[in-house]
C-alpha angles and dihedrals in degrees: 000000000000117000091190113130089013127111108269116249111258121245138183111192137153121248127217091283094049095254115140120238122197123188086233090063088069100050108142091030135089114244128200104200106191123188118207134182105233143344119257096015119131100253094038090052091050092049094045092048092050091053089045091052093047100038094107091052089050091048089060087063090049095250126152111203115212122181119205131197137148090246118117126265087250091055092050090051093057090044090052093045093046094051102028092240116189102199135067119272107203122212115224095177094154087054093231098133098039086057092048092052092044096236097118099099146161108262133180132215124176088350093305117121118215138154117260148141119288111220100247133141134201126210106210121197130230086260094057093254122128107250093182141005114205112200128206094347128199106247094216096048104032098093090052089053091050096048090048090053089046090053088053090051094058 
């Protein structure tokens, strides 16, 4: 089910400092809502560091980066501190938002099936509609893909 061109599902989640973030807080800005499986894991660390390192460039396009996983606020705080992250990491520990965005999926590793987050991102327009849904992104290349799309929006 594609969410592109549809109104982005609302959310209200705490970040690594306990501050709540609602989608409505960002009306008039672009939002890159990126979902990642787990704090401190190799792919997620690469992706977060890429967003950290290019955050100033993203801000030039008026983009707010928001990372989302089902890890706790405390886990996000450790992740932020360890890697000097400069954007909010939202805790969806009740799995409400990952379900709304359709990224909570059955996965498989070494033949074992389990539920987890598919590494997807959503570029949400200033009007609250989803401009682009990025599926199963490559953690190291994703930020380049987003910036390329932002340049084409201008």
